[in-house]
C-alpha positions as CSV (number, residue, x, y, z in Angstrom):
1,X,49.0,145.3,172.8
2,X,47.6,147.8,175.4
3,X,45.9,145.9,178.3
4,X,42.6,147.0,179.5
5,X,42.4,148.2,183.1
6,X,39.6,148.1,185.4
7,X,40.1,151.6,187.0
8,X,37.4,153.8,186.0
9,X,38.0,157.7,184.6
10,X,37.5,159.9,187.3
11,X,34.7,162.6,186.4
12,X,35.8,166.3,187.2
13,X,33.9,169.4,187.0
14,X,35.4,172.0,184.5
15,X,35.1,175.7,185.5
16,X,32.5,177.7,183.6
17,X,34.5,180.5,181.1
18,X,35.2,183.7,182.9
19,X,32.5,185.4,180.3
20,X,29.9,183.6,182.1
21,X,30.9,183.9,185.6
22,X,28.8,186.9,186.3
23,X,31.7,189.2,186.7
24,X,32.0,192.2,183.9
25,X,35.6,192.6,182.6
26,X,37.0,195.2,184.2
27,X,38.8,197.0,181.2
28,X,40.2,200.2,182.7
29,X,41.7,198.2,185.3
30,X,43.4,195.6,183.1
31,X,44.5,198.6,180.7
32,X,46.0,200.3,183.9
33,X,47.7,197.2,184.9
34,X,49.0,196.3,181.4
35,X,49.7,199.3,179.1
36,X,53.0,200.2,180.7
37,X,54.2,196.9,179.5
38,X,53.4,197.1,175.8
39,X,55.6,198.3,173.4
40,X,55.5,199.6,170.1
41,X,58.5,198.7,167.3
42,X,59.3,200.5,164.2
43,X,61.7,198.8,161.9
44,X,63.7,200.1,158.8
45,X,65.0,197.8,156.3
46,X,65.7,197.7,152.7
47,X,62.3,197.0,151.8
48,X,61.0,200.0,153.6
49,X,59.5,200.9,157.1
50,X,57.4,198.6,158.9
51,X,55.6,199.0,162.6
52,X,54.6,196.1,165.2
53,X,54.3,195.5,168.7
54,X,56.2,193.9,171.9
55,X,56.0,193.0,175.2
56,X,58.3,194.2,178.0
57,X,59.9,191.1,180.2
58,X,62.2,192.9,182.0
59,X,62.9,196.4,183.6
60,X,65.9,197.2,181.4
61,X,64.1,196.6,178.5
62,X,64.0,193.0,177.0
63,X,61.1,193.1,174.7
64,X,59.3,189.8,173.3
65,X,57.6,190.5,169.7
66,X,57.4,188.2,166.5
67,X,60.1,187.2,164.5
68,X,58.6,188.5,161.4
69,X,58.2,192.1,162.8
70,X,62.0,192.4,163.0
71,X,63.0,190.2,160.1
72,X,65.6,191.7,157.9
73,X,65.5,195.0,159.9
74,X,68.5,197.3,159.7
75,X,67.4,199.5,162.6
76,X,65.0,198.8,165.1
77,X,63.3,201.7,167.3
78,X,61.4,201.0,170.6
79,X,58.5,203.1,171.9
80,X,57.7,202.4,175.7
81,X,54.3,203.7,177.3
82,X,56.5,206.2,179.4
83,X,57.5,208.2,176.5
84,X,60.9,206.7,176.2
85,X,62.0,206.2,172.6
86,X,65.2,203.9,172.0
87,X,67.0,202.2,169.7
88,X,67.4,198.2,170.1
89,X,69.2,195.3,168.9
90,X,68.3,191.8,168.3
91,X,69.0,189.3,171.3
92,X,67.7,186.3,169.3
93,X,65.0,185.0,166.9
94,X,63.2,181.6,166.0
95,X,61.7,182.6,162.7
96,X,60.2,178.7,162.7
97,X,58.3,179.7,165.7
98,X,57.7,183.4,164.8
99,X,59.4,184.4,168.2
100,X,62.1,187.1,168.6
101,X,63.5,189.1,171.5
102,X,64.9,192.4,171.1
103,X,67.2,194.5,173.9
104,X,66.5,198.3,174.2
105,X,69.5,200.3,174.8
106,X,70.1,203.7,176.5
107,X,66.9,203.7,178.6
108,X,67.1,206.4,181.5
109,X,64.5,204.7,183.6
110,X,63.6,201.6,184.0
111,X,60.4,199.9,182.3
112,X,57.6,198.0,183.6
113,X,57.6,194.2,182.7
114,X,54.2,192.6,181.8
115,X,52.9,189.3,184.1
116,X,53.0,186.3,182.3
117,X,50.0,183.9,182.9
118,X,49.5,180.4,181.6
119,X,47.5,179.8,178.2
120,X,46.8,176.4,179.6
121,X,44.3,177.7,182.2
122,X,42.2,179.0,178.9
123,X,38.8,177.9,177.8
124,X,36.7,178.4,174.8
125,X,34.6,181.3,175.6
126,X,37.0,183.2,178.0
127,X,37.2,187.0,177.7
128,X,40.6,188.3,176.0
129,X,42.2,191.6,175.2
130,X,44.5,192.2,172.3
131,X,46.7,195.5,172.7
132,X,49.3,196.8,169.9
133,X,50.4,199.2,167.3
134,X,47.5,198.2,165.1
135,X,47.9,199.8,161.8
136,X,50.7,202.2,163.2
137,X,47.9,204.6,163.9
138,X,49.4,206.8,166.5
139,X,51.2,207.2,169.6
140,X,48.6,205.1,172.1
141,X,48.1,201.3,171.4
142,X,44.8,200.1,170.1
143,X,42.5,197.9,172.3
144,X,40.3,195.4,171.1
145,X,38.3,192.6,173.0
146,X,36.7,189.4,172.4
147,X,36.8,185.6,173.7
148,X,38.9,182.6,173.0
149,X,37.0,180.9,169.8
150,X,39.1,177.8,169.7
151,X,42.4,176.5,171.2
152,X,45.4,174.4,169.8
153,X,44.9,175.5,166.1
154,X,47.7,175.3,163.6
155,X,48.1,177.5,160.4
156,X,50.6,178.1,157.9
157,X,53.0,181.1,158.5
158,X,53.8,183.6,155.5
159,X,57.3,182.0,155.5
160,X,55.9,178.4,155.0
161,X,56.3,177.2,158.5
162,X,53.5,175.5,160.3
163,X,52.5,177.4,163.5
164,X,50.8,175.3,166.5
165,X,49.4,175.4,169.3
166,X,47.7,178.9,168.4
167,X,44.8,180.9,170.3
168,X,42.2,181.5,167.8
169,X,40.3,184.7,168.8
170,X,37.6,187.2,167.6
171,X,39.3,190.1,169.3
172,X,40.4,192.5,166.4
173,X,44.0,191.8,165.0
174,X,45.4,193.6,162.5
175,X,48.9,194.4,160.9
176,X,50.8,196.2,163.7
177,X,49.3,194.1,166.4
178,X,52.0,191.4,165.7
179,X,54.1,191.1,168.8
180,X,51.8,192.6,171.2
181,X,50.2,190.6,174.0
182,X,46.7,188.9,174.0
183,X,45.4,189.2,177.8
184,X,43.2,187.1,180.2
185,X,40.6,188.8,182.5
186,X,43.2,189.1,185.0
187,X,45.7,191.3,182.7
188,X,48.2,188.4,182.2
189,X,49.8,187.7,179.0
190,X,48.4,184.3,177.6
191,X,49.6,184.8,174.1
192,X,51.7,187.0,171.8
193,X,49.3,188.3,168.7
194,X,50.8,186.7,165.7
195,X,48.4,186.3,162.5
196,X,45.5,187.1,160.5
197,X,43.8,185.3,157.5
198,X,43.4,187.0,154.5
199,X,39.4,187.4,153.8
200,X,38.8,186.4,157.2
201,X,36.5,188.2,159.6
202,X,36.5,188.3,163.6
203,X,39.5,185.5,163.2
204,X,42.9,186.0,164.5
205,X,45.7,184.1,166.0
206,X,48.1,184.3,168.9
207,X,51.0,181.9,170.1
208,X,50.1,180.4,173.2
209,X,52.5,181.7,175.8
210,X,52.9,178.3,177.6
211,X,54.2,177.0,174.1
212,X,57.0,179.3,173.7
213,X,58.6,179.6,177.1
214,X,61.0,177.3,176.2
215,X,61.8,179.2,173.1
216,X,62.4,182.6,175.1
217,X,64.7,180.9,177.5
218,X,66.7,179.8,174.9
219,X,67.1,183.1,173.4
220,X,67.5,184.9,176.5
221,X,70.4,182.2,177.3
222,X,72.0,182.5,174.0
223,X,71.4,178.9,173.5
224,X,70.1,177.7,169.9
225,X,66.5,176.9,169.8
226,X,66.1,173.3,169.2
227,X,65.5,172.6,165.7
228,X,62.7,170.0,166.5
229,X,60.4,170.2,169.5
230,X,58.7,167.1,170.8
231,X,55.3,165.9,168.9
232,X,52.9,163.2,169.9
233,X,50.9,163.3,166.7
234,X,47.1,163.9,167.6
235,X,44.8,166.6,167.3
236,X,42.2,166.9,170.3
237,X,39.2,168.7,171.6
238,X,38.2,169.4,175.4
239,X,35.7,166.6,175.8
240,X,33.4,169.0,177.3
241,X,32.9,170.5,174.0
242,X,32.4,167.1,172.1
243,X,28.7,166.7,171.2
244,X,26.9,164.0,172.9
245,X,26.2,162.1,169.8
246,X,29.8,161.5,169.5
247,X,30.4,160.5,172.8
248,X,27.7,158.0,172.9
249,X,28.8,156.6,169.5
250,X,32.2,156.1,171.1
251,X,30.7,155.0,174.4
252,X,32.6,157.6,176.0
253,X,32.2,158.1,180.0
254,X,35.0,160.6,180.9
255,X,34.0,164.1,181.5
256,X,37.4,165.4,181.7
257,X,40.1,164.8,179.1
258,X,41.1,165.4,175.5
259,X,39.3,163.6,172.8
260,X,41.2,162.4,170.0
261,X,39.6,163.6,166.8
262,X,42.7,162.7,164.5
263,X,45.6,160.6,164.7
264,X,48.2,161.7,162.4
265,X,50.0,159.1,160.1
266,X,53.4,157.8,160.9
267,X,53.1,159.6,164.3
268,X,54.2,158.6,167.8
269,X,50.6,158.6,168.4
270,X,49.7,156.4,165.7
271,X,52.7,153.6,166.4
272,X,51.7,153.6,170.3
273,X,48.0,152.6,168.9
274,X,46.0,155.8,169.7
275,X,42.8,155.9,167.7
276,X,40.0,158.6,166.9
277,X,37.5,158.7,169.6
278,X,40.1,157.9,172.3
279,X,40.3,160.3,175.2
280,X,43.4,161.0,176.7
281,X,43.2,161.0,180.7
282,X,46.7,161.0,181.7
283,X,50.3,161.6,180.3
284,X,53.1,160.2,182.4
285,X,51.1,160.5,185.7
286,X,49.7,163.7,184.7
287,X,46.1,164.2,185.0
288,X,44.7,165.8,181.5
289,X,41.6,167.4,181.9
290,X,41.7,169.4,178.5
291,X,43.1,169.2,174.9
292,X,45.9,171.9,176.3
293,X,46.9,169.9,179.1
294,X,48.4,167.6,176.4
295,X,50.4,169.9,174.6
296,X,51.9,171.2,177.7
297,X,52.7,167.5,178.9
298,X,54.5,166.8,175.7
299,X,56.3,170.2,175.6
300,X,58.0,169.3,179.2
301,X,59.4,166.4,177.3
302,X,62.4,165.8,174.7
303,X,62.5,164.3,171.5
304,X,63.0,160.4,171.8
305,X,61.3,160.2,175.2
306,X,59.0,157.5,176.2
307,X,56.2,158.6,177.7
308,X,52.9,156.6,179.3
309,X,49.5,157.7,177.8
310,X,46.4,156.5,179.8
311,X,43.2,156.7,177.5
312,X,39.4,155.9,177.8
313,X,38.7,153.5,174.8
314,X,35.0,152.2,174.5
315,X,34.4,152.8,178.3
316,X,37.6,151.5,180.0
317,X,40.9,152.5,180.5
318,X,44.2,151.6,178.7
319,X,47.9,152.5,178.7
320,X,50.1,152.8,175.9
321,X,53.7,153.8,175.3
322,X,54.7,156.2,173.0
323,X,58.2,157.6,171.6
324,X,58.1,161.2,171.1
325,X,59.1,162.4,167.4
326,X,60.2,165.8,166.5
327,X,58.2,168.8,164.3
């Protein structure tokens, strides 16, 4: 049985979103920094030609994109911002996560790698910018701006796999944007644009960069991407975004943490006794300030690992042990 502890939850002040911090987004400076690191991909297959986008990771032309961009491609051609156009080969792909790496061949000059940021630092309301070969319109990429509309979304991909830990944005994302970067106000890559929903308006999704760094490393190293990733089995919200009537109903006093809005049946969280209304404030000694922190803490573990989860429940802290399952 979980035991109650007398230690109070420490309240922490969250930063305001960068959209409300009183500083205008310097779009020109951002584009000057990032545009050299955005590539356009053109593929040929039995089904015809297609186009997508990519993010340059290394000077010798290693490019990150979506797996669906290069799926069944017989040829891949990459256009770089400096005018170089070369063929590329697939280094590796993880279709279940919609992640792929391609290597440009025959570059005569080094290309500019992008700066990767941390998606765990994002908050709803933050400014973001999407860049990519939208609709394959021309030689220069399309640029759209918006905000982070939501975090930790999950949707079903066209292949039938569930894509999770997605960033939802109202920055316009169209066919051809796939594989291109979603950028924060500092011009750092915080997501890889991956999906739009049919009949949706102002709703697009990007793979959060933190959720795929391990997959990128596996593909770069030639390792097989693990079939299963560790899962706790909760859907959470930043406690700061929860309606005061809800926090009052659950006697919540914490001002930082991840509010559990749903516990998946049969999950590690359910077996450990986590409940709707709990606020996760710590995982294995790591302070949890936001919902994104939970995902990041779990991703650092392996399937089968035991973790200690500290929650606030009805105004008191409790500690439970969960054995992580695989997705």
